[in-house]
C-alpha positions in Angstrom: 5.0 -0.6 71.1 3.8 -2.9 68.3 0.2 -4.1 68.7 -0.1 -7.8 68.8 -2.7 -9.4 66.4 -6.0 -10.4 68.0 -6.4 -14.1 68.7 -9.8 -15.5 68.3 -10.3 -18.4 70.7 -13.1 -20.6 69.6 -13.3 -22.7 72.8 -14.6 -25.9 71.5 -17.4 -26.2 68.8 -17.4 -23.2 66.5 -20.5 -21.2 65.9 -22.3 -21.8 62.6 -21.5 -18.3 61.3 -17.8 -18.8 62.1 -16.9 -20.0 58.6 -18.8 -17.1 56.9 -17.2 -14.4 59.1 -13.7 -15.7 59.5 -12.7 -18.8 57.6 -14.5 -18.1 54.2 -13.1 -14.6 53.6 -9.6 -15.6 54.7 -9.5 -18.6 52.4 -10.9 -16.6 49.5 -8.3 -13.9 49.9 -5.5 -16.5 50.2 -6.6 -17.8 46.8 -6.9 -14.3 45.2 -3.5 -13.2 46.4 -1.7 -16.3 45.4 -1.0 -17.7 48.9 -2.7 -20.8 47.5 -1.5 -21.1 43.9 -3.5 -22.4 40.9 -3.6 -26.1 40.8 -2.2 -26.4 44.4 -3.9 -28.7 46.9 -5.4 -26.8 49.9 -4.1 -29.0 52.7 -5.1 -28.8 56.3 -1.5 -28.1 57.3 -1.4 -25.1 54.9 -4.7 -23.8 56.2 -3.5 -24.1 59.8 -0.4 -22.2 58.8 -2.5 -19.5 57.2 -4.7 -19.0 60.3 -1.8 -19.0 62.7 -0.5 -15.9 60.9 -2.1 -12.5 60.7 -2.1 -12.4 56.9 -5.1 -10.4 55.4 -6.6 -9.7 58.9 -5.5 -8.7 62.3 -7.1 -11.8 63.8 -5.5 -15.2 64.1 -7.1 -18.5 64.8 -5.0 -21.4 66.0 -7.0 -24.1 64.2 -10.3 -23.5 62.5 -12.6 -26.5 62.9 -13.1 -29.2 60.3 -16.7 -28.3 59.7 -16.0 -24.6 59.3 -13.3 -25.4 56.7 -15.5 -27.9 54.8 -18.4 -25.4 54.6 -16.1 -22.6 53.4 -14.6 -24.8 50.7 -18.1 -25.8 49.5 -18.9 -22.1 49.1 -15.6 -21.5 47.2 -16.4 -24.4 44.9 -19.7 -22.9 44.1 -17.9 -19.6 43.3 -15.7 -21.5 40.9 -12.5 -20.9 42.8 -11.7 -24.5 43.9 -12.4 -28.1 42.9 -13.3 -30.6 45.6 -12.2 -34.0 44.2 -13.4 -37.1 46.1 -10.6 -39.2 47.7 -8.1 -36.6 46.4 -8.8 -33.3 48.2 -9.4 -29.7 47.3 -7.5 -28.0 44.5 -7.3 -24.4 43.5 -8.8 -24.0 40.0 -6.8 -23.0 37.0 -8.8 -20.9 34.5 -9.4 -22.4 31.1 -8.5 -20.4 28.0 -12.2 -19.7 27.3 -12.7 -18.3 30.8 -9.6 -16.1 30.5 -10.8 -14.8 27.2 -14.3 -14.1 28.5 -12.9 -12.1 31.5 -10.5 -10.2 29.2 -13.3 -9.3 26.8 -15.4 -7.9 29.6 -12.4 -6.1 31.0 -11.7 -4.6 27.6 -15.2 -3.1 27.4 -15.0 -1.6 30.9 -11.4 -0.4 30.7 -11.9 1.2 27.3 -14.9 3.0 28.6 -13.0 4.2 31.6 -10.0 5.4 29.5 -12.1 7.1 26.9 -14.1 8.9 29.6 -10.9 10.1 31.2 -9.6 11.3 27.8 -12.6 13.6 27.5 -11.8 15.1 31.0 -8.7 17.4 30.4 -8.7 18.7 33.9 -8.7 15.3 35.6 -5.6 14.6 37.8 -3.8 11.3 37.1 -0.9 12.0 39.4 -2.0 9.3 41.9 -2.3 6.7 39.2 1.1 7.6 37.8 2.6 7.2 41.2 1.1 3.7 41.4 2.7 2.9 38.1 6.1 4.3 39.3 5.9 2.0 42.4 5.3 -0.9 40.0 8.3 0.2 37.9 10.6 0.2 41.0 9.6 -3.4 41.8 10.1 -4.4 38.2 13.6 -2.9 38.2 14.7 -4.6 41.4 17.7 -6.8 40.8 16.9 -9.3 43.6 13.2 -10.0 43.6 11.2 -12.4 45.7 7.8 -14.0 45.1 6.4 -11.5 47.6 7.4 -8.7 45.2 5.3 -10.3 42.5 2.3 -10.4 44.8 2.9 -6.7 45.7 3.2 -5.9 42.0 -0.1 -7.6 41.3 -1.8 -5.7 44.1 -0.5 -2.4 42.7 -1.7 -3.5 39.3 -5.2 -3.9 40.7 -4.9 -0.4 42.3 -3.9 1.2 39.0 -7.0 0.0 37.2 -9.3 0.7 40.1 -7.9 4.2 40.5 -8.5 4.9 36.8 -12.2 3.9 37.2 -12.5 6.0 40.4 -11.0 9.0 38.6 -13.5 8.6 35.8 -16.4 8.7 38.3 -17.2 5.0 38.7 -16.1 4.2 42.3 -19.1 2.0 43.1 -19.7 0.3 39.8 -16.9 -0.2 37.2 -14.2 0.0 39.9 -15.8 -2.8 41.8 -16.6 -4.9 38.7 -12.9 -4.7 37.6 -11.7 -5.6 41.1 -13.7 -8.8 41.0 -12.6 -9.7 37.5 -9.0 -9.1 38.2 -9.1 -11.1 41.4 -10.4 -14.0 39.4 -7.4 -13.7 37.1 -5.3 -14.8 40.1 -6.4 -18.3 39.1 -4.0 -17.8 36.2 -0.4 -18.8 37.1 1.6 -15.8 38.4 5.1 -15.3 37.1 8.1 -16.4 39.2 10.5 -13.8 40.6 13.1 -15.0 38.0 10.8 -14.9 34.9 9.0 -11.6 35.8 9.7 -8.9 33.2 7.3 -6.1 34.2 6.2 -5.2 30.7 2.9 -4.2 32.3 4.4 -0.9 33.5 5.3 0.3 29.9 1.8 -0.7 28.7 0.2 1.3 31.6 2.4 4.2 30.6 1.0 4.1 27.0 -2.5 4.1 28.4 -1.8 7.1 30.5 -0.1 8.9 27.6 -3.1 8.2 25.3 -5.5 9.5 28.0 -3.6 12.7 28.4 -3.5 13.2 24.7 -7.3 13.0 24.5 -7.2 10.7 21.4 -10.0 8.2 21.7 -8.7 5.8 19.0 -5.2 5.8 20.6 -6.7 5.1 24.0 -8.6 2.1 22.6 -5.5 0.7 20.9 -3.4 1.1 24.1 -6.0 -0.7 26.2 -6.4 -3.5 23.6 -2.6 -3.9 23.4 -2.3 -4.2 27.2 -4.9 -6.9 27.4 -3.6 -8.9 24.4 -0.1 -8.8 25.9 -1.4 -10.0 29.2 -3.1 -13.0 27.5 0.2 -13.9 25.8 2.1 -13.7 29.1 -0.4 -16.0 30.8 -0.4 -18.5 27.9 3.4 -18.6 28.0 3.4 -19.5 31.7 0.9 -22.3 31.5 2.0 -23.6 28.1 
């Protein structure tokens, strides 16, 4: 028998920590996963819809209070994820070109270090990482894709890079840094199901091939190519 999601009944005024424990993380994850898209207003109706579902957690809340929502949005604005515009509302931020380039430059340093480290570890197993890329390929090759497929592809993309960092021996440092950086790139417009090409899969394959070959220069070129292509894809979506 399928277990029903837990329903958190607030029973009137919500406790002060409610927005930190429930509302804040759920709204943050909704932004990072694309439930709220870049530039989209975060309306009360959409928030209520989110909390009536069991997306991201097993708990549902019928209607989070106005104060809890307001306090959570203030924190998200301080984190650079939303803009609160007086007399207009709250909008999900869209990263500027400079912010994208800054994140990609940091990613390049970290991902090159991870890949070069793995290239010097001939006995390391990359089977799990290859399987993640194969799952990405299956999504990319689907004839009839939906926007949910794109979100799943993005999630697997995160897992691919995180798994490489973990395999290189950096589960609590670089893996976590990359996860945060990549989540912030969700503020860049994601492709639609129709426009999605899945070139990322081939670029990942080149990185894995370079690692297995143990060629440091080839590894660096493969990582650089992957990030440069990603920037071009994002620019084409917002341009």
